[in-house]
C-alpha positions as CSV (number, residue, x, y, z in Angstrom):
1,M,0.0,0.0,0.0
2,A,1.2,3.5,-0.8
3,E,2.5,5.7,2.0
4,M,-0.2,7.9,3.6
5,K,0.3,11.6,2.8
6,H,-2.4,13.0,5.0
7,T,-1.8,14.6,8.4
8,T,-1.6,11.7,10.9
9,G,-4.5,11.1,13.3
10,P,-6.1,11.4,15.7
11,W,-8.0,14.4,14.5
12,E,-10.3,16.2,16.9
13,A,-13.5,18.2,16.2
14,C,-13.2,21.1,18.6
15,D,-16.3,22.7,20.1
16,Q,-17.8,25.8,18.5
17,G,-15.7,28.8,19.5
18,D,-12.6,26.8,20.5
19,Y,-9.1,26.9,19.0
20,G,-9.0,29.9,16.8
21,D,-12.7,30.0,15.8
22,F,-12.6,33.8,16.0
23,D,-16.2,34.5,15.2
24,G,-17.8,31.6,17.1
25,N,-19.5,30.2,14.0
26,S,-17.2,27.3,13.1
27,R,-16.0,24.0,14.4
28,I,-12.3,23.5,13.8
29,I,-10.9,20.0,13.0
30,L,-7.4,19.6,14.5
31,G,-4.6,17.2,13.7
32,D,-1.1,17.6,15.0
33,D,-2.1,20.9,16.5
34,M,-2.9,22.4,13.2
35,R,-6.2,23.1,11.3
36,I,-7.3,20.3,9.1
37,A,-10.7,21.7,8.2
38,V,-13.2,24.3,9.3
39,V,-16.9,23.4,9.4
40,Q,-19.2,26.3,9.3
41,W,-21.5,26.0,12.3
42,S,-25.1,26.5,11.3
43,P,-27.7,27.4,13.9
44,G,-31.2,26.0,14.2
45,D,-32.2,23.1,12.0
46,M,-28.7,22.9,10.4
47,Q,-26.8,22.6,13.7
48,A,-27.1,18.8,13.9
49,E,-25.8,18.5,10.3
50,S,-22.9,20.8,11.0
51,D,-22.0,18.8,14.1
52,A,-22.3,15.5,12.1
53,N,-20.0,16.8,9.4
54,A,-17.4,17.8,11.9
55,C,-17.5,14.4,13.5
56,L,-17.2,12.6,10.2
57,I,-14.2,14.7,9.1
58,A,-12.5,14.2,12.5
59,A,-13.0,10.4,12.2
60,A,-11.5,10.1,8.7
61,P,-8.0,8.9,9.8
62,D,-9.5,6.3,12.2
63,L,-11.9,5.1,9.5
64,L,-9.1,4.8,6.9
65,A,-6.8,2.9,9.4
66,A,-9.6,0.5,10.4
67,L,-10.5,-0.3,6.7
68,V,-6.9,-0.8,5.8
69,E,-6.4,-3.1,8.7
70,I,-9.6,-5.1,8.1
71,L,-9.4,-5.3,4.3
72,G,-5.6,-5.8,4.0
73,P,-5.8,-9.6,4.0
74,L,-8.7,-9.5,1.4
75,N,-6.6,-7.7,-1.2
76,V,-5.5,-11.1,-2.5
77,C,-8.9,-11.8,-4.0
78,S,-10.3,-8.3,-4.6
79,D,-8.7,-8.0,-8.0
80,N,-9.9,-11.4,-9.2
81,K,-12.6,-10.6,-11.8
82,N,-13.7,-14.3,-11.8
83,V,-15.1,-14.0,-8.2
84,P,-18.7,-12.6,-8.4
85,D,-19.6,-9.6,-6.2
86,D,-22.2,-11.6,-4.3
87,T,-19.7,-14.3,-3.2
88,C,-19.5,-14.7,0.6
89,L,-15.9,-14.8,1.8
90,P,-14.6,-16.1,5.1
91,I,-13.0,-13.1,6.8
92,D,-10.1,-13.7,9.0
93,M,-10.5,-10.8,11.4
94,T,-9.6,-10.4,15.1
95,M,-11.9,-8.9,17.7
96,G,-9.4,-6.1,18.1
97,E,-9.7,-5.2,14.4
98,L,-13.5,-5.4,14.6
99,R,-13.5,-3.1,17.7
100,K,-11.3,-0.6,16.0
101,A,-13.6,-0.4,13.1
102,R,-16.7,-0.1,15.3
103,A,-15.0,2.7,17.4
104,A,-14.1,4.5,14.1
105,I,-17.7,4.3,13.0
106,A,-18.9,5.5,16.4
107,K,-16.5,8.5,16.2
108,A,-17.7,9.3,12.7
109,T,-21.3,9.3,13.7
110,G,-20.7,11.3,16.9
111,A,-21.7,8.3,19.1
112,A,-18.2,8.0,20.6
């Protein structure tokens, strides 16, 4: 697999008004103590969507790492065009890998 070029995780979705959010209308996503992204915070009906977007962006490195770890062993057959898409595969996965994936999903959905 190619070397990752993104800022290493973990990333954090700061609360509105924290860490350089000068006007109080944004949520800053931090990684390695620098801004990764800025999510415009929308009041009212859009607040939940803004918060969900910030959580999803902050979870990106965790989601990527979990998928790479889980899917790594499956790369052997993923390029085989003779295997139909609906074929069930035995997946050799540890509980630790499964827990990492579930934790990354929880972080992405704001349930962490």
